[in-house]
PAZAPA-4460 file (N, C-alpha, C; in steps of 0.05 Angstrom, whole numbers, plus 32768, in hexadecimal, padded with zeros to 4 digits):
% residues 172
    n_x    n_y    n_z   ca_x   ca_y   ca_z    c_x    c_y    c_z   seq   type   mol
   822D   7FC5   7EC1   8229   7FDF   7ECC   820C   7FE9   7EC6     1      M     A
   8204   7FE6   7EAD   81E9   7FEE   7EA5   81D4   7FDF   7EB5     2      L     A
   81D8   7FC5   7EB9   81C6   7FB4   7EC8   81C2   7FBF   7EE5     3      L     A
   81D8   7FC6   7EF2   81D7   7FD1   7F0D   81C7   7FEB   7F0E     4      N     A
   81CB   7FFC   7EFA   81BC   8015   7EF9   819E   8010   7EF7     5      R     A
   8197   7FFC   7EE6   817B   7FF5   7EE3   816F   7FEB   7EFE     6      R     A
   817F   7FDB   7F0C   8175   7FD1   7F26   8171   7FE8   7F3A     7      R     A
   8184   7FFB   7F3B   8181   8012   7F4D   8169   8022   7F45     8      V     A
   8165   8028   7F2B   814E   8037   7F22   8134   8029   7F29     9      L     A
   8133   800E   7F25   811C   7FFF   7F2C   8116   8000   7F49    10      T     A
   812A   7FFE   7F5A   8126   8000   7F77   811C   801B   7F7F    11      L     A
   8127   8030   7F73   811E   804B   7F7A   8100   804F   7F72    12      L     A
   80F9   8046   7F5A   80DD   8049   7F51   80CA   8039   7F63    13      V     A
   80D1   8020   7F6A   80C0   8010   7F7A   80BE   8019   7F97    14      C     A
   80D3   8026   7FA1   80D4   802E   7FBD   80C3   8048   7FC1    15      A     A
   80BD   8056   7FAC   80B0   8070   7FAF   8094   806E   7FBB    16      R     A
   8085   8058   7FB6   806A   8056   7FBE   8059   8067   7FAC    17      G     A
   8040   806C   7FB4   8030   807C   7FA3   802D   8098   7FAF    18      F     A
   8029   80AB   7F9E   8027   80C7   7FA7   800C   80CB   7FB4    19      A     A
   800C   80CD   7FCE   7FF3   80CF   7FDC   7FE6   80EB   7FD7    20      K     A
   7FCC   80EA   7FD5   7FBD   8102   7FD1   7FB0   8109   7FEB    21      G     A
   7F95   8105   7FEC   7F87   810C   8004   7F76   80F6   800E    22      K     A
   7F70   80F6   8027   7F5E   80E2   8033   7F42   80E9   8028    23      K     A
   7F34   80D5   801F   7F1A   80D8   8014   7F06   80C7   8023    24      T     A
   7EF1   80D3   802C   7EDC   80C5   803B   7EC3   80C1   802A    25      A     A
   7EB6   80AB   802E   7E9D   80A6   8020   7E86   80A4   8034    26      H     A
   7E6E   80AD   802D   7E58   80AC   8040   7E51   8090   804B    27      P     A
   7E59   807B   803C   7E55   8060   8045   7E66   8059   805D    28      A     A
   7E7B   806A   8063   7E8B   8066   807B   7EA8   805D   8076    29      G     A
   7EB0   805A   805E   7ECD   8053   8059   7EDD   806C   8052    30      F     A
   7EF7   8069   8058   7F0A   807F   8052   7F22   8072   8043    31      I     A
   7F2D   8080   8030   7F44   8076   8022   7F55   808D   8019    32      F     A
   7F6E   8087   8011   7F81   809B   8007   7F7F   809C   7FE9    33      E     A
   7F76   80B3   7FDE   7F73   80B6   7FC1   7F8F   80BF   7FB7    34      L     A
   7F9A   80B0   7FA4   7FB4   80B8   7F99   7FB4   80D4   7F8E    35      P     A
   7FCB   80E1   7F90   7FCE   80FC   7F86   7FC7   80FD   7F68    36      E     A
   7FB8   8111   7F60   7FAF   8117   7F45   7F99   8104   7F3C    37      K     A
   7F91   80F0   7F4C   7F7A   80E0   7F45   7F61   80EF   7F4D    38      W     A
   7F4B   80E8   7F3F   7F31   80F4   7F46   7F1F   80DE   7F51    39      K     A
   7F0A   80E7   7F60   7EF8   80D4   7F6C   7EDC   80DE   7F66    40      W     A
   7ECB   80CB   7F5C   7EAF   80D1   7F57   7E9F   80BE   7F68    41      E     A
   7E93   80C8   7F7E   7E85   80B8   7F91   7E69   80B1   7F86    42      A     A
   7E60   8099   7F8E   7E45   8090   7F88   7E3A   8085   7FA2    43      A     A
   7E21   807D   7FA2   7E14   8074   7FBB   7E22   805D   7FC9    44      E     A
   7E2A   8049   7FBA   7E37   8031   7FC7   7E54   802F   7FBF    45      Q     A
   7E62   8045   7FB9   7E7E   8044   7FB2   7E86   805C   7FA1    46      G     A
   7E92   8056   7F8A   7E9A   806C   7F79   7EAE   8062   7F64    47      G     A
   7EB9   8076   7F55   7ECC   8070   7F40   7EE5   8080   7F45    48      V     A
   7EFC   8073   7F43   7F16   8080   7F45   7F20   8086   7F29    49      L     A
   7F2A   809E   7F25   7F33   80A6   7F0A   7F50   80AF   7F0B    50      L     A
   7F62   809E   7F01   7F7E   80A7   7EFF   7F80   80BE   7EEA    51      P     A
   7F96   80CD   7EEB   7F99   80E3   7ED8   7F96   80D9   7EBB    52      P     A
   7F86   80E7   7EAB   7F82   80DF   7E8F   7F6D   80CA   7E8A    53      G     A
   7F63   80BD   7E9E   7F4F   80A8   7E9A   7F33   80B4   7E9B    54      V     A
   7F23   80AE   7E87   7F08   80B7   7E86   7EF7   809E   7E82    55      V     A
   7EE2   809B   7E92   7ED0   8084   7E90   7EB6   808D   7E83    56      V     A
   7EAE   807F   7E6E   7E95   8085   7E60   7E81   8070   7E6A    57      D     A
   7E6E   8078   7E7B   7E5B   8064   7E85   7E49   8057   7E70    58      P     A
   7E49   8062   7E58   7E39   8057   7E42   7E47   8040   7E34    59      E     A
   7E62   803E   7E39   7E72   8029   7E2C   7E76   8011   7E3F    60      K     A
   7E77   7FF9   7E35   7E7D   7FE2   7E44   7E9B   7FDC   7E44    61      E     A
   7EA9   7FE8   7E32   7EC5   7FE1   7E2E   7ED9   7FF8   7E32    62      D     A
   7ED6   8007   7E48   7EE9   801C   7E4E   7F05   800F   7E51    63      N     A
   7F1B   801C   7E49   7F35   8010   7E4B   7F3E   800B   7E68    64      P     A
   7F34   801A   7E7B   7F3A   8014   7E97   7F25   8022   7EA9    65      E     A
   7F1C   8014   7EBE   7F09   801E   7ED1   7F12   8014   7EED    66      I     A
   7F12   8027   7F00   7F19   8020   7F1C   7F02   8029   7F2D    67      Y     A
   7EF6   8017   7F3C   7EDF   801E   7F4C   7EE0   8012   7F68    68      S     A
   7ED0   801D   7F79   7ECE   8014   7F94   7EB0   800D   7F98    69      I     A
   7EAB   7FF6   7FA4   7E8F   7FEE   7FA8   7E8C   7FE3   7FC4    70      R     A
   7E78   7FEC   7FD1   7E70   7FE0   7FEB   7E58   7FCF   7FE5    71      V     A
   7E5A   7FB5   7FEA   7E43   7FA4   7FE4   7E2B   7FAA   7FF6    72      P     A
   7E13   7FA8   7FEB   7DFB   7FAD   7FFB   7DF9   7F99   8012    73      R     A
   7E00   7F80   800C   7E00   7F6B   8020   7E1C   7F6A   802D    74      S     A
   7E1D   7F6B   8047   7E37   7F6A   8055   7E3A   7F4F   8064    75      Q     A
   7E2B   7F3B   805D   7E2D   7F21   806A   7E47   7F13   8063    76      G     A
   7E4B   7EFC   8070   7E64   7EED   806C   7E67   7EE2   8050    77      S     A
   7E51   7EDF   8041   7E52   7ED4   8026   7E54   7EEA   8010    78      A     A
   7E54   7F03   8018   7E53   7F19   8004   7E6B   7F18   7FF1    79      A     A
   7E83   7F13   7FFB   7E9B   7F12   7FE9   7E98   7EFB   7FD6    80      E     A
   7E92   7EE3   7FE0   7E8F   7ECC   7FCE   7E79   7ED1   7FB9    81      R     A
   7E63   7EDC   7FC2   7E4D   7EE1   7FAF   7E55   7EF5   7F99    82      D     A
   7E64   7F09   7FA1   7E6D   7F1D   7F8D   7E7F   7F10   7F78    83      F     A
   7E92   7F00   7F81   7EA4   7EF2   7F6F   7E95   7EDE   7F5D    84      I     A
   7E83   7ECF   7F69   7E73   7EBC   7F5A   7E62   7ECA   7F45    85      E     A
   7E56   7EE1   7F4C   7E47   7EF1   7F39   7E59   7EFA   7F22    86      D     A
   7E71   7F03   7F28   7E84   7F0C   7F13   7E8B   7EF4   7F01    87      L     A
   7E90   7EDD   7F0C   7E96   7EC5   7EFB   7E7E   7EBF   7EE9    88      K     A
   7E66   7EC0   7EF4   7E4E   7EBA   7EE4   7E4A   7ECF   7ECE    89      A     A
   7E50   7EE8   7ED4   7E4E   7EFD   7EBF   7E62   7EF8   7EA9    90      E     A
   7E7A   7EF0   7EAF   7E8E   7EEA   7E9B   7E85   7ED2   7E8A    91      L     A
   7E7C   7EBD   7E98   7E72   7EA5   7E8A   7E5B   7EAC   7E78    92      K     A
   7E48   7EBD   7E82   7E31   7EC5   7E72   7E39   7ED5   7E59    93      G     A
   7E50   7EE1   7E5A   7E5A   7EF1   7E43   7E6C   7EE0   7E31    94      S     A
   7E6D   7EC6   7E37   7E7E   7EB3   7E28   7E9B   7EBA   7E2A    95      N     A
   7EA3   7EC3   7E42   7EBF   7ECA   7E47   7ECB   7EB3   7E58    96      I     A
   7EE0   7EA7   7E4E   7EEE   7E93   7E5D   7F09   7E9F   7E65    97      V     A
   7F0C   7EA6   7E7F   7F25   7EB2   7E88   7F3D   7EA0   7E86    98      P     A
   7F54   7EAB   7E7E   7F6E   7E9D   7E7F   7F75   7E98   7E9D    99      D     A
   7F6E   7EAC   7EAD   7F73   7EAB   7EC9   7F58   7EB1   7ED5   100      R     A
   7F4B   7E9D   7EE1   7F2F   7EA0   7EE9   7F2A   7EA4   7F06   101      G     A
   7F35   7EB9   7F11   7F30   7EBF   7F2D   7F46   7EB7   7F40   102      G     A
   7F5F   7EB7   7F36   7F76   7EB1   7F47   7F75   7EC2   7F60   103      G     A
   7F79   7EB6   7F77   7F77   7EC4   7F90   7F92   7EC9   7F9D   104      I     A
   7F96   7EE1   7FA6   7FAE   7EE9   7FB5   7FA4   7EF5   7FCF   105      E     A
   7FB0   7EEB   7FE5   7FA9   7EF7   7FFF   7FB3   7F14   8000   106      N     A
   7FA2   7F24   800D   7FA9   7F41   8010   7FA1   7F49   802C   107      F     A
   7FB4   7F52   803B   7FAC   7F5B   8056   7FC0   7F70   8060   108      S     A
   7FB6   7F80   8071   7FC5   7F95   807F   7FBA   7F95   809C   109      E     A
   7FC8   7FA0   80AF   7FBD   7FA2   80CA   7FA1   7FAE   80C9   110      P     A
   7F8E   7FA0   80D3   7F72   7FAA   80D5   7F63   7FA7   80BA   111      G     A
   7F6F   7F9B   80A6   7F63   7F99   808C   7F6A   7F7E   8080   112      L     A
   7F56   7F6D   807B   7F5B   7F53   806F   7F4D   7F50   8055   113      G     A
   7F56   7F3D   8045   7F49   7F39   802C   7F58   7F29   8018   114      G     A
   7F4F   7F2B   7FFF   7F5B   7F1C   7FE9   7F59   7F2D   7FD0   115      A     A
   7F6A   7F25   7FBD   7F6A   7F32   7FA2   7F63   7F1B   7F8E   116      I     A
   7F4E   7F1F   7F7F   7F45   7F0C   7F6B   7F4D   7F17   7F4F   117      Y     A
   7F59   7F07   7F3E   7F61   7F11   7F24   7F55   7EFF   7F0E   118      T     A
   7F49   7F0C   7EFA   7F3E   7EFF   7EE3   7F4B   7F0B   7ECA   119      F     A
   7F59   7EFB   7EBB   7F65   7F04   7EA2   7F58   7EF5   7E8A   120      D     A
   7F52   7F05   7E75   7F46   7EF9   7E5D   7F49   7F0B   7E46   121      F     A
   7F43   7F01   7E2E   7F43   7F12   7E16   7F28   7F1F   7E14   122      A     A
   7F27   7F3A   7E12   7F0E   7F49   7E10   7F00   7F40   7DF6   123      H     A
   7EE7   7F38   7DF8   7EDA   7F2D   7DE0   7ED7   7F41   7DC9   124      P     A
   7ED3   7F5B   7DCE   7ED0   7F6E   7DB8   7EEA   7F7C   7DB1   125      R     A
   7EF9   7F84   7DC5   7F12   7F92   7DC0   7F29   7F80   7DB8   126      Q     A
   7F27   7F67   7DBE   7F3C   7F53   7DB7   7F57   7F5B   7DC3   127      K     A
   7F56   7F65   7DDC   7F6F   7F6C   7DEA   7F6F   7F5C   7E05   128      V     A
   7F87   7F58   7E10   7F88   7F4B   7E2A   7F7A   7F5E   7E3E   129      P     A
   7F68   7F52   7E4F   7F58   7F62   7E61   7F5B   7F56   7E7D   130      Y     A
   7F58   7F67   7E91   7F5A   7F5D   7EAD   7F44   7F6A   7EBE   131      R     A
   7F39   7F59   7ED0   7F28   7F63   7EE5   7F36   7F5A   7EFF   132      I     A
   7F3B   7F6D   7F10   7F48   7F68   7F2A   7F37   7F73   7F40   133      R     A
   7F30   7F62   7F53   7F1E   7F6A   7F69   7F2D   7F67   7F83   134      V     A
   7F31   7F7E   7F91   7F3C   7F7E   7FAC   7F24   7F7C   7FBE   135      F     A
   7F20   7F66   7FCC   7F0A   7F62   7FDF   7F16   7F66   7FFA   136      A     A
   7F0D   7F7B   8008   7F1A   7F83   8022   7F05   7F85   8037   137      M     A
   7F0C   7F7B   804F   7EFA   7F7C   8065   7F08   7F88   807D   138      S     A
   7EF9   7F9A   808B   7F03   7FA7   80A3   7EEB   7FAE   80B4   139      A     A
   7EEE   7FAA   80CE   7ED8   7FB0   80E1   7EBE   7FA3   80D8   140      K     A
   7EC0   7F8B   80CD   7EA9   7F7B   80C5   7E9B   7F86   80AC   141      G     A
   7EA7   7F98   809E   7E9B   7FA4   8085   7EAC   7F9D   806D   142      K     A
   7E9F   7F97   8057   7EAC   7F8F   803E   7EAC   7FA6   802A   143      L     A
   7EC1   7FA7   801B   7EC5   7FBC   8006   7ED4   7FAF   7FEF   144      L     A
   7ECD   7FB7   7FD6   7EDB   7FAD   7FBF   7EE8   7FC5   7FB0   145      F     A
   7F01   7FC2   7FA9   7F0F   7FD4   7F97   7F12   7FC4   7F7E   146      L     A
   7F06   7FCD   7F68   7F05   7FBE   7F4F   7F14   7FCD   7F39   147      I     A
   7F26   7FBE   7F2C   7F34   7FC9   7F15   7F2D   7FB8   7EFD   148      A     A
   7F25   7FC4   7EE8   7F21   7FB5   7ECF   7F28   7FC5   7EB7   149      N     A
   7F34   7FB8   7EA4   7F3C   7FC5   7E8C   7F51   7FB6   7E7D   150      G     A
   7F5E   7FC3   7E6A   7F74   7FB7   7E5C   7F89   7FAD   7E70   151      H     A
   7F91   7F94   7E6D   7FA3   7F88   7E81   7FBB   7F98   7E86   152      R     A
   7FC8   7FA3   7E72   7FE1   7FB3   7E76   7FDB   7FCC   7E86   153      A     A
   7FC5   7FD9   7E82   7FBE   7FF1   7E91   7FB9   7FEA   7EAF   154      K     A
   7FAA   7FD5   7EB4   7FA4   7FCD   7ECF   7FBD   7FC4   7EDD   155      V     A
   7FCE   7FB4   7ECF   7FE8   7FAC   7EDB   7FF9   7FC3   7EE2   156      E     A
   7FFA   7FD8   7ED1   800A   7FEF   7ED5   8002   7FFE   7EEF   157      A     A
   7FE9   7FFC   7EF6   7FDF   800A   7F0E   7FDE   7FF8   7F27   158      R     A
   7FE8   7FE0   7F25   7FE6   7FCD   7F3B   7FF1   7FD8   7F55   159      D     A
   8009   7FE4   7F54   8016   7FEE   7F6D   8005   8003   7F7A   160      R     A
   7FFA   8016   7F6B   7FEB   802C   7F77   7FD0   8021   7F81   161      V     A
   7FC4   800D   7F73   7FAB   8001   7F7C   7FAF   7FF3   7F97   162      L     A
   7FC6   7FE6   7F9A   7FCC   7FD8   7FB3   7FCE   7FED   7FCA   163      R     A
   7FDA   8004   7FC4   7FDD   8019   7FD8   7FC2   8025   7FDF   164      E     A
   7FB1   8029   7FCB   7F96   8032   7FD1   7F88   801E   7FE2   165      V     A
   7F89   8004   7FDB   7F7D   7FEF   7FEB   7F87   7FEF   8008   166      A     A
   7FA1   7FF2   800B   7FAD   7FF2   8026   7FA3   800A   8037   167      R     A
   7F9A   801F   802A   7F92   8037   8038   7F76   8036   8043   168      S     A
   7F66   8023   803A   7F4A   8022   8042   7F46   801C   805F   169      F     A
   7F33   802B   806B   7F2A   8024   8086   7F0E   802F   8089   170      H     A
   7F01   8026   809E   7EE5   802E   80A3   7EE5   8041   80BB   171      W     A
   7ED3   8054   80BB   7ED0   8067   80D1   7EC9   8058   80EB   172      K     A
***
């Protein structure tokens, strides 16, 4: 009986989706759904998403969790590959050997195509499991990255809402 209650509770929690906030537009031309109670700090080529209670210190390299959106300056066909290769080189240059080094998952919605790249490793200073997850999305010939990095458990806990944010992207 207890097992059935857990299944029902799990189904209810998973079926809820994320609490939509408001449509948010960026001067670069993309629009997305900002989750309720999240904050958005825009920058020239993207910005930072801040879930409730998350504060990012730009002076620190090891914030527990950071969620950002980036529009690459180059929009050519090689921009996605170049971004991922640069990320791999940065990890290698920091002597980080990922347990999961860029595992690729297809990600697409009507009018939106892309992939999710996942890098898991032990953070060299914090000595905690760490994750970098890059949602590389393309629509109307334009590329956009939704990047999550931080303690693996924190990034994993936000996976569902990040997927919903990613699904909401479109270009004007």
